Legacy VTK file of the C-alpha trace (Angstrom):
# vtk DataFile Version 3.0
C-alpha trace
ASCII
DATASET POLYDATA
POINTS 276 float
118.288 93.327 65.189
120.324 93.260 68.528
118.169 93.842 71.555
118.610 97.051 73.273
120.310 96.814 76.897
118.113 97.372 79.793
119.021 100.119 82.210
120.840 98.627 85.267
119.782 99.496 88.775
121.135 97.625 91.600
120.849 98.771 95.285
121.564 97.771 98.752
120.655 99.779 101.723
120.743 99.148 105.524
120.992 100.847 108.951
124.183 99.656 110.521
124.472 99.716 114.411
126.828 102.875 114.195
126.205 106.091 115.934
125.732 108.880 113.658
125.056 106.802 110.538
121.514 107.513 109.427
121.954 104.906 106.266
124.524 102.992 103.838
123.527 102.806 100.427
125.454 101.165 97.569
124.347 101.194 94.065
124.852 100.746 90.391
123.069 102.708 88.133
122.830 103.233 84.183
120.642 105.587 82.351
119.350 107.018 85.773
119.019 110.628 86.954
118.071 111.902 90.061
115.826 114.973 90.048
116.697 117.888 92.507
116.130 116.513 95.921
117.173 117.435 99.448
118.599 115.085 102.597
118.272 115.805 105.937
121.687 114.203 106.484
125.068 114.702 105.361
125.709 112.591 101.999
129.222 111.117 102.125
129.834 109.792 98.821
132.653 108.029 96.749
132.306 106.530 93.065
134.173 103.164 92.268
133.234 103.172 88.702
132.215 105.813 86.148
131.548 109.242 87.204
128.501 111.461 88.315
127.755 114.857 87.284
125.412 116.950 89.564
124.364 120.504 90.347
124.648 121.933 93.987
123.181 125.351 94.856
122.962 126.079 91.082
126.489 125.289 90.370
127.762 122.245 88.258
130.089 119.533 89.695
131.649 116.335 89.117
132.767 113.216 91.127
136.440 112.524 90.189
137.051 109.022 90.854
140.231 109.877 93.442
137.961 112.166 95.371
135.471 112.075 98.107
132.013 114.030 97.548
130.333 115.591 100.654
126.959 117.007 100.233
125.489 118.876 102.966
121.967 118.531 104.238
119.182 120.575 103.021
120.639 121.827 100.154
118.908 120.841 96.735
121.086 118.676 94.234
120.594 116.412 91.172
122.730 113.751 89.955
123.222 111.844 86.566
125.859 109.588 85.033
128.361 111.432 83.292
128.731 108.850 80.440
126.481 105.995 78.955
128.438 103.255 81.251
126.869 104.721 84.269
128.225 104.621 87.468
128.796 102.626 90.826
128.930 104.487 94.240
129.064 104.033 97.674
127.270 106.357 100.226
127.182 106.923 103.740
124.279 109.394 105.088
125.605 110.945 108.383
123.671 113.134 111.198
125.192 115.993 112.973
127.057 113.731 115.469
130.326 113.805 113.150
129.437 117.205 111.069
127.635 120.077 112.708
125.338 122.347 110.565
127.574 125.320 110.759
129.731 123.462 108.106
127.216 123.457 105.548
128.311 126.666 103.880
131.866 125.461 103.471
130.615 122.252 102.221
128.266 123.929 99.460
131.492 125.800 98.310
133.820 122.635 98.024
131.931 119.485 98.032
134.634 117.558 96.221
137.667 116.651 98.223
140.745 115.382 96.810
142.381 113.641 99.675
143.989 110.150 98.961
143.997 109.259 102.710
140.481 110.307 103.061
139.293 108.432 100.306
141.263 105.239 101.461
139.407 105.426 104.864
136.145 105.868 103.310
136.634 102.808 101.357
137.801 101.020 104.502
134.564 102.433 106.356
132.169 100.636 103.773
134.320 97.249 104.119
133.540 97.484 107.788
130.118 98.389 107.519
129.359 95.479 105.277
130.696 92.885 107.672
128.704 92.131 110.765
130.601 92.195 114.322
133.115 95.032 112.961
131.438 97.756 114.772
134.543 98.770 116.757
136.542 99.208 113.325
133.705 101.095 111.829
133.536 103.541 114.739
137.293 104.295 114.702
137.427 104.896 111.241
134.217 106.945 110.758
135.536 109.133 113.897
138.912 109.646 111.977
136.950 110.449 108.868
134.752 113.127 110.634
137.894 114.630 112.164
139.477 114.935 108.694
136.464 116.270 107.016
135.871 119.017 109.800
139.443 119.944 109.108
138.888 120.445 105.464
135.771 122.260 105.732
137.413 124.712 108.159
140.332 124.869 105.989
142.679 124.000 108.452
145.450 121.351 108.597
144.907 118.193 110.499
147.070 118.199 113.601
148.300 114.968 115.042
147.302 114.384 118.651
150.384 114.406 121.329
151.487 111.342 122.841
149.172 110.172 125.671
150.467 106.879 127.064
148.381 106.934 130.273
145.144 107.308 128.047
146.280 104.682 126.007
146.894 102.238 128.943
143.538 103.156 130.424
141.812 102.056 126.978
143.760 98.760 126.836
142.544 97.958 130.463
138.912 98.567 129.302
139.203 96.547 126.036
140.788 93.686 128.408
138.069 93.799 130.857
135.403 93.673 127.863
136.961 91.031 125.579
133.958 89.179 125.170
131.089 91.489 125.609
132.944 94.284 123.516
132.544 98.136 124.345
131.356 100.828 121.789
133.723 103.316 121.210
131.260 106.302 122.276
131.113 104.434 125.530
134.903 104.051 125.993
135.327 107.782 125.332
132.547 108.548 127.909
134.196 106.435 130.497
137.748 107.971 129.968
136.442 111.336 129.443
138.150 111.845 126.059
137.274 112.481 122.681
136.898 109.341 120.236
139.257 110.611 117.992
141.875 111.366 120.531
141.469 107.858 122.089
141.980 106.044 118.863
145.084 108.110 117.969
146.628 107.861 121.503
146.004 103.913 121.534
147.564 103.616 118.004
150.305 105.683 118.594
151.246 103.912 121.947
150.688 100.530 120.646
151.277 100.376 117.103
147.881 98.751 116.626
144.632 100.186 116.210
142.046 99.337 119.300
139.692 97.199 117.159
142.859 95.260 115.924
143.961 94.860 119.435
140.455 93.811 120.457
140.235 90.966 117.947
143.686 89.782 118.610
142.786 89.126 121.995
139.332 87.511 121.102
141.552 85.116 118.749
143.937 84.373 121.223
140.861 83.230 123.396
139.685 81.211 120.710
142.917 79.224 120.156
142.827 78.244 123.558
139.440 76.770 123.333
140.036 75.393 120.080
142.828 73.517 121.890
140.430 72.402 124.638
138.515 70.683 122.051
135.688 73.029 121.573
134.058 73.325 117.910
134.316 76.485 115.909
130.713 77.344 116.370
130.748 77.248 120.143
134.256 79.182 120.159
132.615 82.101 118.302
130.022 82.481 120.881
132.489 82.153 123.721
134.939 84.409 122.429
132.455 87.604 121.482
132.291 86.989 117.607
129.211 87.709 115.703
129.160 84.224 114.437
131.589 81.559 113.069
132.204 83.225 109.951
133.312 86.515 111.991
135.646 84.129 113.862
137.127 82.246 110.555
137.749 85.776 108.788
139.902 87.052 112.157
141.454 83.869 112.845
142.497 83.017 109.459
143.985 86.634 108.893
145.937 86.306 112.261
146.882 82.478 112.343
146.968 81.617 108.797
144.498 78.794 108.793
140.697 78.692 109.740
139.844 77.685 113.060
138.494 74.004 111.963
141.869 73.269 110.260
143.705 74.545 113.167
141.482 72.452 115.716
141.981 69.253 113.292
145.858 69.685 113.816
145.526 69.225 117.555
146.841 65.576 118.458
144.126 62.946 119.848
146.448 62.156 122.645
147.952 65.158 123.894
150.657 63.135 125.778
152.122 61.989 122.542
156.151 62.481 122.405
156.204 63.474 126.175
158.802 61.261 128.471
LINES 1 277
276 0 1 2 3 4 5 6 7 8 9 10 11 12 13 14 15 16 17 18 19 20 21 22 23 24 25 26 27 28 29 30 31 32 33 34 35 36 37 38 39 40 41 42 43 44 45 46 47 48 49 50 51 52 53 54 55 56 57 58 59 60 61 62 63 64 65 66 67 68 69 70 71 72 73 74 75 76 77 78 79 80 81 82 83 84 85 86 87 88 89 90 91 92 93 94 95 96 97 98 99 100 101 102 103 104 105 106 107 108 109 110 111 112 113 114 115 116 117 118 119 120 121 122 123 124 125 126 127 128 129 130 131 132 133 134 135 136 137 138 139 140 141 142 143 144 145 146 147 148 149 150 151 152 153 154 155 156 157 158 159 160 161 162 163 164 165 166 167 168 169 170 171 172 173 174 175 176 177 178 179 180 181 182 183 184 185 186 187 188 189 190 191 192 193 194 195 196 197 198 199 200 201 202 203 204 205 206 207 208 209 210 211 212 213 214 215 216 217 218 219 220 221 222 223 224 225 226 227 228 229 230 231 232 233 234 235 236 237 238 239 240 241 242 243 244 245 246 247 248 249 250 251 252 253 254 255 256 257 258 259 260 261 262 263 264 265 266 267 268 269 270 271 272 273 274 275
């Protein structure tokens, strides 16, 4: 007699250093059902495999794989796998920083949002949240996600911000002054008296690159010079603002094409070789 497969329950949860994020929760479940319960935070959910069926405010719903599900705080809901194969999901729990309580009613009426761009951005947010040192990217992506969610719940189109080259330049100058120490998006927005979403859009429109990408490019540029001066990769990571050597290696390889150790190994021992 073949053994009966055991139910799978694989979870990971953590609290990142991102303003407005209460918890990040990744899970893979089979043969498990959530009873009716509530959260005191917004539940932003995507399902990567399988599907979930749930009841919210006494109405039945499902989670299409191309949709984003947003469950409001303080409203009872349950949840279970829609098939015997179970489901794999990624969740971010958000406080009122990004979504105020006056949007709870619209979220109850339409919790499943079919928006490919929003779905892609939520996936990118989770990728950033799993990588130490990517707070700027996570903050930027979450800011744009919050803006798009508010537009959906208010039943209005997302309006692209007008060009603001002066604001973009001022943010660039701030980033240049804080390449190593870094600067949180909320702090930059407060210093420049601008909404974080407008700040990200203005910079991206002016320079064709997101602020977090610009900051990492500047750090990699510094890392290249230090490696050429003979510093070891671990030392370079600390001197250029990266979280650790793995963080440096990931961005260095993406922008230079080789890891920092191999880049450093290609430096001639005699820097005067070939000169006349």
